C-alpha positions as CSV (number, residue, x, y, z in Angstrom):
1,M,7.6,43.8,11.3
2,K,4.7,40.7,10.2
3,P,5.8,38.2,7.9
4,R,4.5,38.3,4.4
5,F,3.6,35.5,2.3
6,L,2.9,34.7,-1.5
7,F,1.1,31.5,-2.2
8,C,1.1,30.5,-6.1
9,V,-1.1,27.3,-6.3
10,V,-2.2,25.3,-9.2
11,G,-5.9,24.4,-9.3
12,V,-6.1,20.9,-11.0
13,G,-8.8,19.0,-8.9
14,A,-9.0,20.3,-5.3
15,G,-6.0,18.4,-3.3
16,N,-3.5,21.5,-3.8
17,T,-6.5,23.6,-2.6
18,T,-7.9,21.8,0.9
19,R,-3.7,21.0,2.2
20,N,-3.7,24.7,1.3
21,L,-6.3,25.8,3.9
22,A,-4.7,23.7,6.4
23,I,-1.2,25.0,6.3
24,L,-2.6,28.4,6.2
25,R,-4.8,28.1,9.5
26,E,-1.7,27.5,11.0
27,L,0.2,29.8,10.1
28,R,-2.6,32.2,11.5
29,T,-1.9,30.4,15.0
30,L,2.2,31.1,14.8
31,G,1.6,35.3,14.2
32,D,-0.2,38.3,12.4
33,C,1.0,37.8,8.8
34,D,-0.2,39.0,5.5
35,I,-1.0,36.4,3.0
36,L,-1.9,36.3,-0.7
37,I,-2.6,33.6,-3.4
38,A,-1.3,33.7,-7.0
39,A,-4.0,31.0,-8.7
40,Q,-5.8,29.8,-11.7
41,G,-8.7,27.0,-11.8
42,N,-10.7,25.4,-9.0
43,A,-7.8,26.8,-6.4
44,R,-8.9,30.4,-7.5
45,K,-12.6,29.6,-6.9
46,L,-12.5,27.8,-3.3
47,L,-9.6,29.6,-2.1
48,S,-10.8,33.2,-2.4
49,Q,-13.6,32.5,-0.5
50,H,-11.7,32.7,2.4
51,Y,-8.2,34.9,1.3
52,Q,-6.8,38.0,-0.6
53,T,-6.7,35.6,-4.2
54,I,-5.7,37.4,-7.1
55,G,-6.9,34.4,-10.5
56,L,-4.5,33.2,-13.4
57,H,-4.5,32.1,-16.2
58,D,-6.7,28.8,-16.5
59,I,-4.2,26.0,-17.5
60,G,-5.4,22.0,-17.6
61,Y,-3.4,19.5,-18.1
62,S,-5.3,16.4,-19.9
63,S,-8.3,17.1,-22.1
64,G,-11.3,14.6,-22.7
65,G,-11.5,12.7,-19.3
66,N,-8.5,11.1,-19.8
67,F,-4.8,10.9,-19.4
68,S,-3.0,9.9,-22.2
69,A,0.2,12.1,-24.0
70,L,-2.2,12.9,-27.4
71,S,-4.7,14.6,-24.8
72,I,-2.5,16.4,-22.9
73,A,-0.9,17.6,-25.9
74,K,-4.3,18.6,-27.5
75,S,-5.4,20.7,-24.5
76,N,-2.1,22.5,-24.3
77,L,-1.2,23.9,-27.2
78,G,-1.5,27.2,-26.3
79,F,0.0,26.3,-23.4
80,P,3.5,28.4,-23.9
81,Y,1.4,31.8,-24.8
82,R,-0.3,30.8,-21.5
83,F,2.4,30.2,-18.9
84,L,3.8,33.3,-20.3
85,Q,1.0,36.0,-19.2
86,N,1.2,33.7,-16.2
87,M,4.9,34.0,-15.4
88,K,4.3,37.9,-16.0
89,A,1.2,38.3,-14.6
90,T,2.9,36.2,-11.3
91,E,6.6,38.9,-12.1
92,R,4.0,42.3,-11.1
93,I,2.2,40.4,-8.2
94,M,5.9,39.7,-5.9
95,R,7.3,43.0,-7.2
96,D,4.0,44.9,-5.4
97,F,3.7,42.8,-3.0
98,K,7.3,42.1,-2.6
99,P,6.9,38.9,-0.1
100,D,9.6,37.3,2.6
101,L,8.9,34.0,1.0
102,V,7.4,32.8,-2.0
103,V,5.6,29.6,-1.8
104,A,5.0,27.5,-4.7
105,D,2.5,24.5,-4.7
106,S,2.8,22.5,-7.7
107,D,2.9,26.2,-9.7
108,F,5.6,26.5,-12.3
109,Y,5.5,30.8,-13.7
110,C,6.3,31.8,-10.0
111,L,10.0,29.8,-9.9
112,R,11.7,31.9,-12.7
113,P,9.9,35.6,-11.5
114,A,10.6,34.6,-7.7
115,R,14.3,33.9,-8.1
116,K,15.1,36.7,-10.8
117,L,14.0,39.4,-8.1
118,G,15.8,37.8,-5.3
119,L,12.9,36.4,-3.1
120,K,12.9,34.0,-1.2
121,L,11.4,30.7,-2.5
122,A,10.4,27.3,-1.4
123,S,8.3,24.8,-2.6
124,I,5.1,22.4,-2.2
125,N,6.2,19.0,-4.4
126,N,6.7,15.6,-4.1
127,S,7.7,14.7,-7.6
128,A,11.3,14.4,-6.1
129,L,10.2,11.1,-3.8
130,I,8.1,9.5,-7.2
131,V,11.3,10.2,-9.2
132,E,13.0,7.9,-6.1
133,Y,11.4,5.6,-5.7
134,I,10.3,4.4,-8.8
135,R,14.4,4.5,-9.3
136,T,15.3,2.1,-6.8
137,D,11.9,-0.2,-7.0
138,G,13.2,-0.5,-10.8
139,T,9.0,-1.1,-11.6
140,L,7.2,0.9,-13.9
141,P,4.5,0.2,-16.2
142,P,4.6,1.2,-19.3
143,N,1.6,3.3,-19.7
144,C,3.4,5.2,-17.1
145,R,6.6,6.3,-18.9
146,F,5.6,9.3,-20.8
147,S,3.8,10.9,-17.1
148,Y,7.3,9.9,-15.4
149,N,9.4,10.6,-18.2
150,V,7.7,14.1,-19.9
151,I,5.9,15.4,-16.1
152,E,7.6,13.9,-13.0
153,R,11.2,13.7,-14.5
154,S,10.8,17.1,-15.5
155,D,9.4,18.7,-11.9
156,Y,12.2,17.0,-10.7
157,W,14.6,19.0,-12.4
158,L,12.5,22.1,-11.4
159,Q,12.2,21.5,-7.7
160,R,16.8,21.4,-7.9
161,R,17.5,24.1,-10.1
162,Y,15.4,26.7,-8.6
163,P,13.1,26.3,-4.6
164,H,15.5,27.1,-2.2
165,R,13.9,24.6,-0.3
166,V,11.6,21.8,-0.7
167,L,9.1,20.8,1.1
168,C,7.8,16.6,0.3
169,P,5.2,15.6,1.3
170,D,5.7,11.3,2.1
171,A,3.2,9.4,3.6
172,G,5.8,6.5,4.1
173,I,8.1,6.0,1.1
174,G,11.0,7.1,3.2
175,I,13.4,7.0,0.5
176,P,17.0,10.1,0.9
177,L,16.6,12.8,-1.3
178,P,19.0,15.7,-1.7
179,P,19.6,17.8,1.4
180,K,17.6,21.2,-0.2
181,F,14.0,18.4,0.2
182,V,12.5,18.8,3.4
183,P,10.1,15.3,4.2
184,I,6.7,16.1,5.9
185,P,4.4,14.1,7.2
186,P,1.0,13.8,4.7
187,M,-0.8,17.1,5.4
188,V,-4.7,17.0,6.3
189,R,-7.6,19.7,7.1
190,P,-8.0,19.3,10.8
191,D,-11.7,18.5,10.5
192,I,-10.8,15.0,9.2
193,V,-10.7,13.0,12.3
194,P,-10.1,8.8,12.1
195,L,-13.2,6.5,12.3
196,T,-13.4,4.3,15.7
197,E,-16.7,2.3,14.5
198,P,-17.1,1.3,10.8
199,G,-19.8,3.5,9.1
200,D,-23.1,1.3,6.8
201,E,-21.6,2.7,3.2
202,I,-19.2,2.6,0.5
203,V,-18.0,6.0,0.2
204,V,-16.5,7.7,-3.3
205,L,-14.3,10.9,-3.6
206,T,-13.5,11.3,-7.2
207,S,-11.4,14.1,-7.5
208,G,-12.1,17.9,-9.1
209,S,-10.4,17.3,-12.0
210,G,-12.6,14.7,-13.6
211,L,-10.0,12.3,-15.2
212,D,-10.8,8.8,-15.6
213,V,-14.2,8.9,-13.5
214,D,-16.2,7.5,-17.2
215,T,-14.7,4.2,-16.9
216,I,-15.4,3.7,-13.3
217,D,-17.1,0.7,-12.0
218,L,-18.9,0.1,-9.1
219,T,-22.2,-1.7,-10.7
220,P,-20.9,-4.8,-8.8
221,L,-21.6,-3.4,-5.9
222,H,-25.8,-3.4,-6.4
223,D,-26.3,-4.6,-2.5
224,H,-24.5,-1.7,-0.4
225,K,-25.1,1.8,-0.1
226,I,-23.3,4.3,-1.7
227,R,-22.7,7.8,-1.5
228,M,-20.5,10.1,-4.2
229,L,-18.9,12.5,-3.3
230,G,-16.6,14.7,-6.3
231,T,-17.3,14.2,-10.6
232,R,-20.4,12.1,-10.4
233,L,-19.7,9.0,-11.9
234,T,-22.1,7.7,-14.6
235,R,-21.7,3.1,-13.5
236,V,-23.3,2.8,-10.6
237,P,-25.7,0.8,-8.9
238,A,-29.2,3.1,-9.6
239,Q,-29.5,3.7,-5.4
240,A,-26.1,5.7,-5.3
241,N,-26.5,8.5,-3.4
242,F,-25.0,11.6,-5.5
243,V,-23.3,14.4,-3.6
244,G,-21.3,16.8,-5.5
245,F,-18.0,18.7,-5.0
246,T,-18.0,20.0,-0.8
247,L,-15.2,20.6,1.4
248,D,-17.1,20.0,4.4
249,V,-16.4,16.2,3.8
250,M,-16.1,14.7,7.1
251,E,-20.2,14.4,7.3
252,H,-19.7,12.0,5.0
253,L,-16.8,10.0,5.2
254,R,-18.2,9.1,8.9
255,H,-20.2,7.0,7.1
256,A,-18.1,4.8,5.0
257,R,-17.3,1.6,5.5
258,V,-14.6,1.2,3.1
259,L,-13.4,4.8,1.3
260,V,-12.9,4.4,-2.9
261,I,-10.4,7.5,-3.8
262,Q,-8.6,8.2,-7.3
263,G,-4.6,8.2,-6.2
264,G,-3.9,12.0,-5.4
265,F,-1.9,12.8,-3.0
266,S,-4.5,14.6,-0.8
267,S,-7.1,11.7,-0.9
268,L,-4.2,9.1,0.0
269,S,-3.6,11.5,2.9
270,E,-7.0,11.8,4.1
271,A,-7.4,8.4,3.6
272,I,-4.5,7.2,6.0
273,K,-5.7,9.5,8.3
274,L,-9.2,8.2,8.4
275,R,-7.7,4.7,9.4
276,V,-10.5,2.9,6.9
277,P,-10.4,0.0,4.6
278,T,-9.6,2.0,1.4
279,V,-9.2,1.4,-2.9
280,I,-7.1,3.5,-4.7
281,I,-7.9,4.1,-8.4
282,P,-5.2,5.2,-9.9
283,I,-5.7,7.7,-13.1
284,A,-4.9,6.0,-16.1
285,N,-0.9,6.2,-17.3
286,H,-0.5,8.8,-14.3
287,A,3.0,7.0,-12.9
288,E,2.2,9.3,-9.3
289,Q,-1.0,7.8,-9.2
290,W,0.3,4.4,-9.5
291,V,3.3,4.6,-6.5
292,N,0.8,6.1,-4.5
293,G,-1.5,2.7,-5.6
294,R,1.8,0.9,-4.1
295,V,1.7,3.0,-1.2
296,V,-1.4,2.1,0.3
297,E,-1.0,-1.4,-0.8
298,K,2.4,-1.3,1.4
299,L,0.8,0.2,4.3
300,G,-1.7,-2.5,4.5
301,I,-4.8,-0.4,4.2
302,G,-6.4,-0.9,1.5
303,R,-6.2,-2.7,-2.2
304,C,-5.0,-0.6,-6.0
305,A,-7.0,-1.7,-8.8
306,K,-5.6,-2.3,-11.8
307,S,-7.6,-0.5,-13.7
308,A,-11.0,2.0,-13.4
309,A,-12.9,-1.2,-14.3
310,D,-11.7,-3.6,-11.1
311,A,-13.2,-0.3,-8.5
312,G,-16.4,-2.6,-7.8
313,A,-14.6,-6.0,-7.8
314,E,-11.7,-4.7,-5.2
315,V,-14.4,-3.3,-2.7
316,L,-16.1,-6.3,-2.8
317,G,-12.6,-8.1,-2.0
318,I,-11.9,-5.6,1.0
319,I,-15.8,-6.3,2.3
320,G,-14.9,-10.6,1.8
321,E,-11.8,-10.2,4.4
322,Y,-13.2,-6.9,6.2
323,E,-11.2,-7.4,9.4
324,K,-8.0,-8.1,8.4
325,F,-8.4,-4.5,6.6
326,W,-10.0,-2.9,9.1
327,T,-7.9,-4.0,12.3
328,S,-4.1,-3.1,10.0
329,A,-6.5,0.5,9.0
330,Q,-6.7,1.8,12.6
331,G,-3.9,0.2,13.7
332,N,-2.3,2.1,10.4
333,Q,0.0,5.0,12.6
334,Q,1.7,6.7,9.9
335,P,1.4,10.4,11.3
336,T,-0.7,13.8,8.9
337,S,0.3,16.5,10.4
338,G,2.2,17.8,7.3
339,H,0.2,20.5,7.6
340,I,2.0,21.7,11.1
341,V,5.2,20.9,10.3
342,A,4.6,22.9,7.0
343,A,3.4,26.3,8.4
344,Q,6.3,26.2,11.1
345,K,9.3,25.7,8.1
346,L,7.4,28.1,6.3
347,W,7.0,30.6,9.1
348,D,10.6,30.5,10.4
349,W,11.9,30.6,6.4
350,A,10.2,33.9,5.6
351,H,12.2,35.3,9.0
352,L,15.5,34.3,7.9
353,T,18.3,36.8,6.1
354,S,18.3,34.0,2.7
355,L,17.7,30.6,2.4
356,D,21.1,30.1,0.4
């Protein structure tokens, strides 16, 4: 009998969507299977173009374009009610669909219902790596403490308690984790291919969440071609070309001399595979994105901006030492086959009698 997969995907930004599209494509190459998706936000909009998708109630993490304790609290005043709605909805979906494996990608609504119904549950989540890295490193900017203590540590607790297995995408942190946590390489959609020659533009890729984009300052780049994907930026030279949101990003990334991204893990993963010098701009107060910025510098493929206002200056810093950064980015051999590894793991787990 062909396996049945239920993917529950959070849709804040587009990173979860792109990596799930890569995994789902690989699953289909392994054999005939039934796939159903429960999603909200950007994930619902994008995944429904390719797979049967049931929409859940949208729940945002932050409001007003910034990521802080106050904005998170204001945007989630109705969170308990919407959370309960989504939890009940996913339980109904599970009872009707009867999946062989539930896969949660940063989704919390499906965790308790899956265990309540005795279903096998896997998740895709790297909070374990973030928490263990910060514990081991021993440093964390004061402005990231709320995000770390309230979001990342809570997430880590949920991952230890509910899923039977957790796939942890790792771009190079390499910290030992408990047995149920399975480190895998970064997951990158198949159309992203390494550049072998630098382009002639500064390509900017901002997240679908729109958080912290108003303070990204690229005005020092008035002598350079700029191409913007994602959320429109305002502090840019007049000649900057705004493309907007598209899943066909490689058409634009092939022009990159320098890539400018926010600190989401999917954007970081694509930068690693593209092998082009990169400036990463972590969303302010965001512990995970702060760690991702450290990873970029550890790999030697680029620089991490201390704030969004420093973005243009960091690009000029890379251009000033371009040969060094280009050589380092081209020489980086970090694997990006996580979507293939993840698909095989999920396929195998779906066929097991139990994951306990």
